[in-house]
C-alpha positions in Angstrom: -17.0 11.9 -3.2 -13.6 12.2 -1.5 -10.7 10.1 -2.9 -7.0 9.6 -2.2 -4.3 9.2 -4.9 -1.4 6.6 -3.9 0.1 6.8 -7.6 1.6 10.1 -7.4 5.5 9.1 -6.5 8.8 9.6 -8.7 9.7 6.1 -8.3 7.4 4.0 -10.9 8.2 1.0 -9.0 6.9 2.1 -5.6 3.7 3.0 -7.9 3.9 -0.6 -9.0 4.5 -2.1 -5.4 1.6 0.1 -3.9 -1.0 -0.6 -6.6 0.0 -4.3 -6.5 -0.8 -4.3 -3.0 -4.4 -2.9 -3.6 -5.0 -5.1 -6.3 -4.2 -8.5 -4.1 -6.6 -6.9 -1.5 -9.0 -6.8 -4.3 -8.2 -10.5 -5.3 -8.6 -11.6 -1.8 -12.1 -9.3 -1.3 -13.5 -11.1 -4.9 -12.8 -14.7 -3.4 -14.3 -13.8 -0.1 -17.3 -12.6 -1.9 -17.6 -15.6 -3.9 -17.4 -17.6 -0.4 -20.2 -15.7 0.9 -22.6 -16.2 -1.9 -22.2 -19.7 -1.9 -22.4 -20.0 1.8 -25.5 -18.1 1.5 -27.1 -20.0 -1.5 -26.2 -23.3 0.6 -27.7 -22.5 4.0 -31.1 -21.1 1.9 -31.3 -23.9 -0.8 -30.2 -26.7 1.7 -27.3 -27.7 -0.3 -24.8 -29.6 1.7 -22.6 -30.3 -0.8 -22.2 -26.6 -1.8 -21.7 -25.8 2.0 -19.2 -28.2 2.6 -17.0 -27.0 -0.4 -17.4 -23.3 1.2 -15.9 -24.9 4.3 -13.0 -26.7 2.7 -12.1 -23.6 0.5 -11.3 -21.4 3.2 -7.5 -22.1 3.2 -7.5 -20.2 -0.2 -8.5 -16.9 2.0 -5.8 -17.7 4.5 -3.1 -18.1 1.7 -4.1 -14.7 0.2 -3.8 -13.2 3.8 -0.6 -14.7 4.5 0.8 -13.5 1.0 -0.2 -10.1 1.1 0.8 -9.7 4.7 4.2 -10.9 3.4 4.5 -8.4 0.7 3.2 -5.3 3.4 6.6 -6.2 5.3 8.5 -6.0 2.0 7.4 -2.5 1.3 7.9 -1.3 4.7 11.4 -2.6 5.2 12.4 -1.3 2.0 10.7 1.7 1.2 10.0 3.0 4.3 7.1 4.9 3.3 5.5 7.7 5.5 2.3 9.9 5.5 -0.4 8.5 3.3 1.8 5.5 1.9 2.3 4.3 5.6 -1.7 4.5 6.4 -2.5 2.8 3.2 -0.1 -0.6 4.3 -1.6 0.0 7.7 -5.1 -0.1 6.2 -4.2 -2.9 4.2 -2.9 -4.9 6.9 -6.0 -4.6 8.8 -8.6 -5.2 5.9 -6.8 -8.4 4.8 -7.5 -9.4 8.6 -11.4 -8.7 8.4 -11.4 -10.1 5.0 -9.8 -13.3 6.5 -12.9 -13.2 9.5 -15.3 -12.8 7.0 -13.8 -15.9 5.1 -14.0 -17.6 8.8 -17.7 -16.6 9.1 -18.4 -18.2 5.4 -16.8 -21.2 6.4 -19.1 -21.5 9.7 -21.9 -21.1 7.4 -20.9 -23.9 5.2 -20.2 -26.1 7.8 -24.1 -24.9 9.5 -25.7 -25.3 5.5 -24.3 -28.9 5.6 -26.2 -29.6 8.7 -29.3 -27.6 8.2 -29.6 -29.5 4.9 -30.6 -32.6 6.8 -33.4 -31.0 8.9 -36.9 -30.1 7.9 -37.2 -27.2 6.0 -40.5 -25.3 6.8 -41.7 -23.4 3.6 -40.4 -20.0 3.9 -38.4 -20.7 7.1 -35.4 -19.2 5.5 -36.7 -16.2 3.8 -35.3 -13.8 6.8 -32.1 -15.2 6.9 -31.7 -15.2 2.7 -32.7 -11.3 3.0 -29.8 -10.8 5.9 -27.6 -12.5 3.7 -28.2 -10.4 0.8 -28.2 -7.1 3.1 -24.6 -8.2 4.2 -23.6 -9.5 0.7 -24.0 -6.2 -0.6 -22.6 -4.5 2.3 -19.3 -6.4 1.7 -19.2 -5.4 -2.2 -20.2 -1.7 -1.5 -17.3 -2.0 1.3 -14.7 -3.3 -1.5 -15.8 -0.8 -4.0 -14.8 2.0 -1.6 -11.7 0.4 -0.8 -11.2 -0.1 -4.9 -11.9 3.7 -5.6 -10.8 5.3 -1.9 -13.8 6.6 -1.5 -15.2 8.2 1.9 -18.7 9.1 1.2 -19.4 5.8 0.1 -17.5 4.3 3.1 -19.8 6.2 5.2 -23.0 4.7 3.7 -21.9 1.3 4.5 -20.8 2.4 7.9 -24.2 3.6 8.7 -26.1 0.5 6.9 -24.9 -1.4 9.8 -27.4 -0.6 11.9 -29.9 -2.2 9.7 -28.1 -5.2 9.5 -28.0 -5.6 13.4 -32.0 -4.9 13.2 -32.2 -7.8 11.2 -30.3 -10.0 13.2 -32.1 -9.4 16.0 -35.4 -9.7 14.5 -34.1 -13.5 13.4 -33.3 -14.0 16.7 -36.7 -13.1 18.5 -38.6 -14.8 15.7 -36.2 -18.0 16.4 -36.7 -17.8 20.3 -40.8 -17.8 19.2 -40.2 -20.6 17.0 -38.9 -22.6 19.6 -41.3 -21.7 22.5 -44.0 -22.4 20.4 -42.6 -26.1 19.2 -39.8 -27.6 21.0 -38.9 -29.6 18.3 -37.6 -27.0 16.2 -34.7 -25.8 18.8 -31.9 -27.5 17.2 -33.0 -26.5 13.4 -33.5 -22.8 14.9 -30.3 -22.7 16.9 -28.3 -23.7 13.7 -30.1 -20.8 11.9 -29.6 -18.2 14.6 -25.6 -19.1 14.6 -25.5 -18.5 10.9 -27.4 -15.1 11.2 -24.6 -14.5 13.9 -22.1 -15.0 11.2 -23.9 -12.8 9.2 -24.2 -10.1 11.5 -20.4 -10.2 12.1 -19.6 -10.0 8.6 -21.3 -7.0 8.2 -19.1 -5.6 11.5 -16.3 -6.6 9.5 -17.4 -4.9 6.4 -18.2 -1.4 8.5 -14.5 -2.2 9.8 -12.7 -2.0 6.1 -15.0 1.4 5.2 -13.6 2.8 8.5 -9.8 2.0 7.3 -10.8 3.8 4.0 -11.5 7.0 6.1 -8.3 6.5 7.8 -6.4 6.0 4.6 -8.0 8.7 3.0 -8.3 11.5 5.8 -5.9 10.2 8.4 -8.9 10.0 10.7 -9.1 7.0 13.1 -13.2 6.8 13.5 -13.3 3.4 14.8 -16.1 3.8 18.1 -17.1 7.4 16.9 -20.1 8.9 15.6 -18.8 8.6 11.5 -21.9 10.0 10.2 -20.7 13.9 11.2 -17.8 12.8 8.7 -20.4 13.3 5.7 -20.5 17.0 6.5 
């Protein structure tokens, strides 16, 4: 396991600043994980009230992003970080942007859940969506664990997993097209399910992005748009 230590500074105050930044990101990640968990439950269980609660709570994620961004700006202005410290702060700024976007996707799923709750619910019609949701939720958890440990090896595993999420999303899309062709009365419901699946697929992309930032922090390499698997060598 390749890791990165950010606490080896002479100034204990500086160490504390960086640790507080990382802890704030983990707090934001925990909030986003809760939002996503509830959004998946709402859409799968047909819980309109829970779906609307998720959508209405998105402001909490937005507020945390602003707070962390302001703290990053303060550290940049007062500490003039260099090398690994600068990479850490840049990666944090990028990470909270992706977390905020995951929150936005959870908000979308919450709204879709409230609509789907009012429609017919054929048996097993949400099984594939539930599986995709659980897969993406695990990706997010693994991404935040990799961030917490600054673990490159774990990050690479998450990046690789994104292809499987894409495959699951494609399968749901194909299945939805088949349902709509067989029974046009299902079009509205199937389209909402497909949009929820699309939101989940995007969350997988954002989780992948977070892990690419971890690799950048630890190794100083920008691996976006590259074959990350080679990093495991």
